[in-house]
C-alpha positions in Angstrom: -34.1 -27.4 -3.5 -34.1 -24.5 -5.9 -33.7 -22.4 -2.8 -30.6 -23.9 -1.8 -28.9 -23.8 -5.2 -30.0 -20.1 -5.5 -28.4 -19.5 -2.0 -25.1 -21.3 -2.6 -25.0 -19.4 -6.0 -25.3 -16.3 -4.1 -22.7 -17.0 -1.3 -20.1 -18.1 -3.8 -21.0 -15.2 -6.2 -19.9 -12.7 -2.5 -17.3 -15.1 -1.6 -15.5 -14.5 -5.2 -16.2 -10.8 -4.7 -14.3 -11.0 -1.4 -11.5 -12.6 -2.9 -11.5 -9.6 -5.5 -11.3 -7.3 -2.8 -8.4 -9.0 -1.3 -6.4 -8.8 -4.3 -7.4 -5.3 -4.6 -6.0 -4.6 -1.1 -2.7 -6.4 -1.7 -2.4 -4.0 -4.7 -2.8 -1.0 -2.6 0.0 -2.5 0.0 2.0 -3.1 -2.7 2.1 0.3 -4.2 2.5 2.0 -0.8 5.6 -0.3 0.0 7.1 0.4 -3.4 6.6 4.2 -2.7 8.3 3.6 0.7 11.3 2.0 -0.5 11.7 4.6 -3.1 11.6 7.5 -1.0 14.1 5.5 1.1 16.5 5.3 -2.0 16.7 9.1 -2.7 17.1 9.4 1.5 20.0 7.4 1.4 21.3 9.0 -1.5 20.9 12.6 -0.1 22.7 11.4 2.8 25.8 10.5 0.9 25.8 13.8 -0.9 25.6 15.5 2.7 28.4 13.2 4.0 30.7 13.9 0.8 30.2 17.5 0.9 31.0 17.5 4.6 34.3 15.4 3.8 35.3 17.8 1.2 34.9 21.1 3.5 36.7 19.0 6.4 39.6 18.1 3.6 39.6 21.7 2.7 39.7 22.9 6.6 42.6 20.5 7.1 44.7 22.0 4.1 43.9 25.3 5.6 45.3 24.8 8.9 48.6 22.9 7.6 49.3 25.8 5.8 48.9 28.1 8.8 50.9 25.7 11.0 53.7 25.9 8.3 53.5 29.7 8.0 53.8 29.4 12.0 50.3 30.9 12.5 48.4 28.0 14.2 50.0 25.4 16.4 50.1 21.9 15.5 47.1 20.9 17.7 44.9 22.7 15.0 46.2 20.5 12.4 45.5 17.2 14.4 42.2 18.2 15.3 41.5 18.8 11.8 42.9 15.4 10.9 40.8 13.7 13.9 37.7 15.3 12.4 38.0 14.4 9.1 39.0 10.5 10.2 35.7 10.5 12.1 33.7 11.9 8.8 34.6 9.0 6.6 32.7 5.8 8.7 29.8 8.1 8.4 30.6 8.5 4.6 30.8 4.5 4.0 27.7 3.8 6.2 25.5 6.3 3.7 27.2 4.7 0.8 26.1 1.1 2.1 22.5 1.9 3.2 22.1 3.6 -0.3 23.1 0.2 -2.2 21.1 -2.0 0.1 17.7 0.0 -0.1 18.2 0.0 -3.9 18.6 -4.2 -3.9 15.5 -4.0 -1.6 13.7 -1.9 -3.7 15.1 -4.1 -7.1 13.5 -7.2 -4.8 10.1 -5.7 -4.6 9.9 -4.6 -8.4 10.8 -8.4 -9.1 14.0 -7.4 -10.6 16.4 -10.7 -10.4 20.2 -10.8 -9.8 22.1 -10.2 -12.8 26.0 -11.6 -13.0 26.7 -9.2 -15.6 26.1 -6.3 -14.0 29.7 -6.3 -12.3 28.3 -5.2 -8.7 26.3 -2.3 -10.5 23.1 -1.0 -8.9 20.1 -2.8 -10.6 18.2 0.5 -11.2 18.6 4.2 -10.9 15.9 6.0 -8.8 15.4 9.4 -10.7 14.0 12.5 -8.7 14.5 13.8 -5.2 12.8 14.4 -1.9 10.3 17.5 -2.1 7.7 19.1 0.4 4.9 19.5 -1.4 1.9 20.6 1.1 -1.5 18.7 0.5 -4.3 19.0 3.2 -7.3 17.1 3.1 -10.1 17.6 6.0 -10.2 14.9 8.5 -13.9 14.1 7.9 -13.8 14.1 4.5 -10.7 11.7 4.7 -12.3 9.2 7.0 -15.9 9.4 4.8 -13.4 8.7 2.0 -11.7 5.6 3.1 -14.9 3.8 4.2 -15.9 4.2 0.8 -13.0 3.4 -1.3 -11.2 0.9 1.0 -10.7 -2.7 -0.6 -10.3 -4.0 3.2 -14.0 -3.0 4.2 -15.5 -4.1 1.0 -13.6 -7.4 1.4 -15.3 -7.2 5.2 -18.7 -6.6 3.7 -18.7 -9.4 0.9 -18.0 -11.7 3.7 -21.0 -10.4 5.6 -23.2 -11.1 2.8 -21.7 -14.4 2.3 -22.5 -15.5 5.6 -26.0 -14.2 5.0 -26.4 -16.1 1.9 -24.9 -19.4 3.9 -28.3 -18.7 6.3 -30.3 -19.3 3.7 -28.7 -22.4 2.5 -28.8 -24.0 6.3 -32.3 -23.0 6.3 -33.3 -24.8 3.4 -32.9 -28.4 5.3 -36.5 -27.5 6.9 -37.8 -27.5 3.4 -38.7 -30.8 1.3 -35.9 -31.4 -1.3 -36.7 -32.7 -4.9 -35.2 -33.9 -7.9 -36.8 -34.2 -11.4 -35.3 -36.6 -14.2 -36.3 -36.5 -17.9 -35.5 -38.2 -20.8 -36.1 -40.3 -24.0 -36.4 -44.2 -24.1 -36.2 -46.2 -27.1 -37.5 -50.1 -27.4 -37.8 -52.8 -30.1 -40.7 -54.6 -30.5 -41.3 -57.5 -28.7 -43.5 -59.1 -31.4 -41.8 -58.2 -34.4 -38.1 -59.2 -35.7 -37.5 -56.3 -37.8 -34.9 -54.3 -35.6 -36.3 -51.2 -37.1 -39.6 -51.6 -35.6 -38.8 -49.4 -32.5 -41.4 -47.7 -30.2 -39.8 -44.3 -28.4 -41.2 -42.1 -25.9 -40.4 -39.7 -23.3 -39.9 -40.8 -19.5 -40.4 -38.9 -16.6 -39.6 -39.2 -12.8 -38.9 -37.7 -9.8 -38.3 -38.4 -6.2 -38.4 -36.1 -2.9 -37.5 -36.6 0.7 -38.7 -34.4 3.6 -36.6 -34.6 6.8 -39.4 -34.0 9.3 -37.5 -35.2 12.4 -33.7 -35.0 11.8 -32.9 -34.5 15.8 -32.1 -31.0 15.6 -29.6 -31.2 12.8 -31.1 -28.6 10.8 -31.9 -26.2 13.6 -28.0 -26.6 14.8 -27.0 -25.4 11.5 -29.2 -22.8 11.3 -28.0 -21.5 14.5 -24.4 -21.9 13.6 -24.9 -20.1 10.5 -26.7 -17.1 12.3 -23.7 -17.2 14.7 -20.7 -16.9 11.8 -22.9 -14.0 10.2 -23.1 -12.2 13.7 -19.3 -12.7 14.0 -18.7 -11.2 10.6 -20.8 -8.1 11.5 -19.0 -7.4 14.6 -15.8 -8.1 12.7 -17.2 -5.5 9.9 -17.5 -2.6 12.8 -14.2 -3.3 14.2 -12.8 -3.2 10.6 -14.6 0.2 10.2 -13.0 1.7 13.7 -9.8 0.3 12.5 -10.2 2.4 9.2 -11.1 5.4 11.4 -8.0 4.9 13.6 -5.5 4.4 10.8 -6.6 7.7 8.9 -6.4 9.7 12.1 -3.2 8.0 13.0 -1.7 9.1 9.2 -3.4 12.4 9.3 -1.3 13.3 12.6 2.0 11.9 11.3 1.4 14.1 8.3 0.9 17.1 10.2 4.0 16.1 12.3 5.8 15.6 9.3 5.2 18.8 7.8 5.8 20.9 10.9 9.4 19.1 11.0 10.2 19.7 7.5 9.4 23.7 8.2 11.7 23.6 11.5 14.3 21.4 9.8 14.3 24.0 7.3 15.0 26.8 9.7 17.7 25.4 11.6 19.8 24.5 8.4 20.1 27.9 7.6 20.9 28.9 11.3 23.3 26.1 11.5 25.2 27.6 8.2 25.0 31.1 9.5 26.8 29.8 12.7 29.3 28.2 10.7 30.0 31.4 8.5 30.7 33.5 11.6 33.0 30.7 13.1 35.3 30.8 10.3 35.2 34.6 10.1 36.2 34.5 13.7 39.0 32.1 13.3 40.3 33.9 10.2 40.4 37.1 12.2 42.2 35.6 15.2 39.1 36.1 17.5 37.7 32.5 17.4 39.2 28.7 17.8 39.4 25.8 15.6 37.2 23.9 17.8 34.5 26.4 17.3 34.6 25.5 13.7 34.4 22.3 13.7 31.4 22.1 16.2 29.9 24.0 13.7 30.8 21.6 10.5 29.2 19.0 12.8 26.2 21.0 13.5 25.2 22.0 9.7 25.9 18.6 8.6 23.5 17.3 11.3 21.1 19.8 10.3 21.1 18.7 6.9 20.6 15.3 7.4 17.8 16.0 10.1 16.2 18.2 7.2 16.4 14.8 4.6 15.1 12.7 6.9 11.8 15.1 7.8 11.5 15.2 3.9 11.5 11.3 3.6 9.2 11.3 6.7 6.6 13.5 5.3 6.7 11.7 2.0 6.4 8.5 3.7 3.4 9.2 5.7 2.0 10.8 2.7 2.3 7.8 0.9 0.8 5.7 3.9 -2.4 8.2 4.0 -3.2 8.0 0.6 -3.2 4.1 1.3 -5.3 4.4 4.1 -7.7 6.7 2.7 -7.6 4.6 -0.7 -6.8 7.9 -3.0 -3.7 6.3 -4.4 -5.7 4.1 -6.8 -9.1 4.0 -7.6 -11.1 1.6 -9.1 -13.9 1.6 -11.1 -16.2 -1.6 -11.0 -19.5 -3.1 -10.5 -18.8 -4.7 -7.4 -18.2 -1.7 -5.8 -22.2 -1.2 -6.0 -24.2 -3.8 -4.2 -27.3 -2.1 -6.2 -25.8 -2.9 -9.7 -24.8 -6.8 -8.8 -28.3 -8.1 -10.8 -27.9 -5.4 -13.4 -24.2 -6.5 -14.5 -25.4 -10.3 -15.0 -27.7 -8.9 -17.8 -25.9 -5.9 -19.4 -22.4 -6.5 -20.4 -21.7 -2.7 -21.1 -19.3 -1.3 -18.5 -20.2 1.4 -16.4 -18.8 4.9 -17.0 -15.9 5.5 -14.8 -16.3 8.4 -12.0 -15.2 11.9 -12.6 -11.9 12.4 -10.1 -12.2 14.1 -7.2 -9.8 17.0 -6.2 -8.7 14.5 -3.6 -7.8 12.3 -6.3 -4.0 13.7 -6.3 -0.6 12.0 -5.8 2.2 13.1 -3.5 3.0 16.1 -6.0 -0.1 17.4 -6.2 -0.4 18.0 -9.9 -1.6 14.7 -11.4 -4.3 12.3 -11.2 -3.8 9.1 -9.1 -3.5 5.7 -10.9 -6.9 4.4 -11.8 -7.8 0.6 -12.6 -10.9 -0.4 -14.8 -12.2 -3.5 -14.6 -14.5 -5.2 -16.7 -18.3 -6.3 -15.9 -17.4 -9.3 -16.1 -15.1 -9.4 -13.2 -12.6 -11.8 -15.1 -9.7 -9.2 -16.1 -7.9 -6.1 -14.9 -6.2 -3.8 -16.7 -4.1 -0.3 -15.4 -3.3 2.7 -17.1 
C-alpha cells in the first residue's frame, strides 16, 4: 500500500509540473503574438506614410503639368497622365489606412482591451516606436542547445515521461499485498455498576490485508499498458527534441534571409530615388518624357514599401527566433532542475536567479529580456 501511495504522489507531482510548463509555453506564445501584431501596426503605419508621400508628390507633379499646359509647353495628354496616376494612388492610400485600423484592433483584442463606445471611432491604443534593423547573430549550435535547455515545451514533455514512469510503479503495486491499519480509542461503561462515571477506556487497533495471488492477469495487463504509455511518451519526447531543432533551424534561416532582404531593399531605394531625380531633371530639360517620371515614381514607392516590408519581416523573424530559443522570457524556478525536486520540499528558500547570458537580449540588442521568477512553493508567479 505505501508503494502505491508514493507512486501516485509522484505521478501527481509530475502531472502538476507538466501543467505548469504548459502554462509557461502559453505565455511565450502570447508574448510572440503581441510582438508580431505590434510590428504589423508599425508596418501599416509606415505604409500609410509612404502612400501619403506618393500622393503629395503626384499632386505637385499634376500642378506642375497644369502650369506647363497653361504656358503651352506640354500637351494636355501630360495633364491627363498626371491625373490618372494620382487617381490610381488614392485606393492604395485608403487600403493602407484600413489595414492600419484593423491591425490596431487586432492588437487591442490580443491585449484584452474592450470596446469603448466613448472613443467615437478613435483607435484603442497608440503604438510608439518604429521598425529598425539591428543585426544580431547567434551561432546555430548555441541556439539549438539553448532551446533544448530552456523551452517549456520540452520540459512539459519530460514531465509527462516522468509521470508515466511513476504510473508504472502504481500498476506494479498490484503484485504486492495491500494492507490497511486502523487505530482508535474506546470508552465503555461498567456492566456491574450503575454509576455513569464508571467507565473503562482503552486503545483499539485493527488491520486488514489482501493479496491478489491470481487476478487472471489484470495486474500484468495494467503494467504492460503503463509501460506502453511510457514508451509512447518517450518517443513523443524524442520527436519534440527534433521538432525544436527544426524550428530553430527554420527561424535561423528566416532571420538570415530577412537580414539580406533588408540590405538589398535599402540599396534599391537609393537607386530608385536617383532614377526619379534623373527622370525629373530630364523632363525639366525637355529631354525626357512624363511617362518616365511616373514610372520612376512608382518604382520609388514600390522600393520604399519593399524596404518597410523587409524590416517588418526581420523583426517578426527575430521575435519568433526568440520564442523558439526561449530567450524572450527566462524563468528561475526549481522545477527546471530535477535534482532539486526533493530539496524544494524541505527548503523554503528560493534558489538564486541565474546570471543573464549574452543571449538574453531583446531585438534591440541593448537590454535584458523579461525574466519571470517563481517561488519554490510553485503556487505564485510574478513578473518584472
